[in-house]
N, C-alpha and C positions, 0 to 999 in steps of 0.2 A: 504493500499500499504505500503510495506517495503520499507525503504529507503537505499539504498546500494550505497553511494557516489563514490564507485570504479567502479560501473556499468556505462558504457558510455551511455546505453540508459537513465538511471536515470538521469545522468548529463544533458543530451540533454533534458528530460523533464523538468527538474528544470530551465533549461535555458529558454525553450519556455513559462514556467509560469512566469518567472520573466519579459519576453517581454510581455506578455498580461497585467501585471500590469503597466509597463512603457506606453503602449498604452492606458490603460485606465484611467491613472492619468492626469486629463485636467487641474489643476492648474500649471501653468508654473513654479513657484519656487519649488514645491514639485516635479515636473518633473525632474527638474534640480538636485535637491538633490538625487533622486533615480537612476539618471544615473552618477552622479559623485563623491558624497561624500561616502567615504568608510565606515563609520559607518552606514549610511542610508541603502546602499547596503547589508551590512552584516546583519544588523537586518530585512530587508524586507526578504532577502534569508530565515532567519530562520523563519519568520512567514510563508512563502510559504510552508515551509516544514510541518507546522502544518496544513494547508489547505490540502496538499497532504495526510498526515496520515488520514485525515478524508475523503478522496477521494471527495474532493469538488473543482472543477476545477476553476481556476482563468479567466475564459474566459472572464467575464464581470466585474470582479472586480478591483477597482484602489485605490490608496492611497488617501484619502480625506483630512487627516488632521493630524498634529503631534503637538498636543496642548502643550505637555511639553516632556523633554528629557525621552525617555523609553517608550512613549506612542504613538501607530500608529493606525489611524482610517481608515478603509477600507469600500468601498461603492461599491455597485452594483446598478447602476443607473436604469437599465431596470427592475430589479426585486424589486426595492425599499427596499434593504436590506442593513443593516450596522452591523459592528462588529468592536470592538477595541481589540487591544492587549498591555499589559503592562509587564514589566519586572522588576518593583520594588516591587513585592509582594513576591519574593523569595530571599533567600541569594546567589543563583547561578546564577541570573539575566536571567533566563529562561523566555520567552514570554509565557503568558497565555491569552485566551480569557477573555474578560471583559465585563461587561454590567452595566447599571446604575439601582440602586434601586429606589423605590418611593420617596425617599429624595434626588435623585441624587447623591449618593455616589456610587463610583466605586466599583465593587465587581468581584471577580474572578468566571468564568464559567467553569464547566467541558469539554465543548466542544464548538465548533463554532456554531453548530446548535441550542443548548441550548442559547448561548448568543444572537444569532439572534432572537430566538422566544421570548425571555425576553425583547427585546428591542422593 
């Protein structure tokens, strides 16, 4: 999916995916942050665009944890899938999917799907 922020349909789709994340975020504190805190909102919207680029719907995905600044963990409870995103691996602070290796070290993944399958 090509992201065109000037396209009203694309903006509507992004807004709908954001609403899905809010609906599926069950932790009340995280739900408050994703609704009200500007940095969290901006970061989650950036991560949603990564899902969109990989044609992965956020229909059942919610925010599960923000363990440290710049790291967001998402979970799909129904399909028992999880993936994290971090922005501290690059100088431009772009989010990338991450997973844990066998020593519990966080490593970058080339895609959400690869990160899910590695986890």
